[in-house]
C-alpha positions in Angstrom: 166.8 55.3 128.1 165.2 55.3 131.4 162.0 53.3 131.7 159.4 54.0 134.7 156.3 52.2 135.8 153.1 54.4 136.6 149.7 53.7 137.4 146.7 54.7 135.1 145.6 57.3 137.6 149.0 58.9 137.6 148.7 59.1 133.7 145.5 60.9 134.0 146.5 63.3 136.6 150.1 64.1 135.3 149.9 63.9 131.6 151.7 67.2 131.0 154.6 66.4 133.2 154.8 63.1 131.6 154.7 64.5 128.2 157.8 66.6 129.1 159.4 63.6 130.5 159.0 61.6 127.3 160.3 64.6 125.3 163.4 64.3 127.4 163.7 60.7 126.5 162.1 58.8 129.4 159.6 55.8 128.5 156.9 54.6 130.8 154.9 51.4 131.2 151.5 52.2 132.3 149.8 49.5 134.7 146.1 48.9 135.7 145.6 46.6 138.5 149.1 45.8 138.8 149.1 44.6 134.9 151.0 46.2 132.5 148.5 47.9 129.7 150.7 49.9 127.3 154.0 51.5 126.7 154.5 55.4 126.3 157.9 56.0 124.7 159.5 58.8 122.6 159.2 58.6 118.8 162.6 57.6 117.4 163.4 60.8 115.5 161.7 63.0 118.2 164.3 62.1 121.0 166.3 65.0 122.4 169.8 64.7 123.9 169.8 64.9 127.8 172.9 66.5 129.1 174.2 65.5 132.4 176.8 67.1 134.6 179.3 64.6 133.5 178.8 65.9 130.0 179.3 69.4 131.0 182.6 68.3 132.9 183.8 66.7 129.8 183.3 70.1 127.9 185.4 71.8 130.4 189.2 72.4 129.6 191.9 73.6 131.6 194.4 76.2 130.7 197.3 77.9 132.6 196.1 81.2 131.1 194.8 83.5 133.9 192.5 85.5 131.7 191.5 82.8 129.4 187.6 83.8 129.1 188.9 87.4 128.1 191.1 86.2 125.4 188.2 84.1 124.0 185.9 87.1 124.1 188.4 89.2 122.3 188.9 86.6 119.6 185.3 85.6 118.8 183.7 89.1 119.7 186.7 91.4 118.8 186.2 93.0 122.2 
């Protein structure tokens, strides 16, 4: 989980964007006058998986078959 430090002013002006980032799994420490005031973090059961390029790369597989995508479509969709 990534934790970021933001100022109270940033919280006020960017609440919508901050909400999206929290839903994606980030947490924030809000500071006022350079002192931590509170933490914003996702609710444990509400966290969503954030996929990275490494995740996508691990999903790829290699085959020597030239028309593999057509074979998959034929198998799955009956095309």
